[in-house]
C-alpha angles and dihedrals in degrees: 000000000000144000117225138158119273116267127196094257094061103067097096090058092044092054092048089055090046089055093046094047102039108022114201097319097079102015109138125195117260092248091055090051092046092050090063089051091049093055093052114004091169090065099049113091144179132199114219132194129169090004093300135096116253098173143005137197125201120197131163143183111270134176104212142051086229105093120236118255116270118245094027124113119235122232115242093244097066108133137170144122093256121089114213112205098213102178143003115180126173120190120235090250090065100038116131092015094104091248093135091051090050092052093047091049093051090048092052090052090051090047091054093047091050093049098244112162099211144357120226130186143168113243112216137171092034095299099138093108092057090052094047087055089054088054098254116145130220113250099216117208093016110144117238134188113252090232085087094064134246100292096047117129130187114233134184140202116198113213 
């Protein structure tokens, strides 16, 4: 079992996990996913066990507390001292093993090393409780694009 950065050969497995976890509601095109990785490859991670990917995390540099729109590719020149945690997806075979927490902890270490000031994310699919356990705080009154769904909430971790 190990955590490593995403490499170009892993996208087929990543897309399969995305489809399993999110279904059609939050499924993004491969080019959109890759655009996040191209902005900040050092903050895009996978969790592997038994030579397969069980989870992935995509995070990228960002310049605003207002989250980017879902389903839109980023341009490679995106910069900023905020890290936007775009996606954390854990396959059913790794649920309840703490894999999500391990990936987030690793990301926070990388964020500190790279001098980010905060990490923001949009909680979807009733995941607020998980993020609260990871010490993220709700950003009340933060506007959010409706592409994230009705129960979406913006959350932040100050580094």
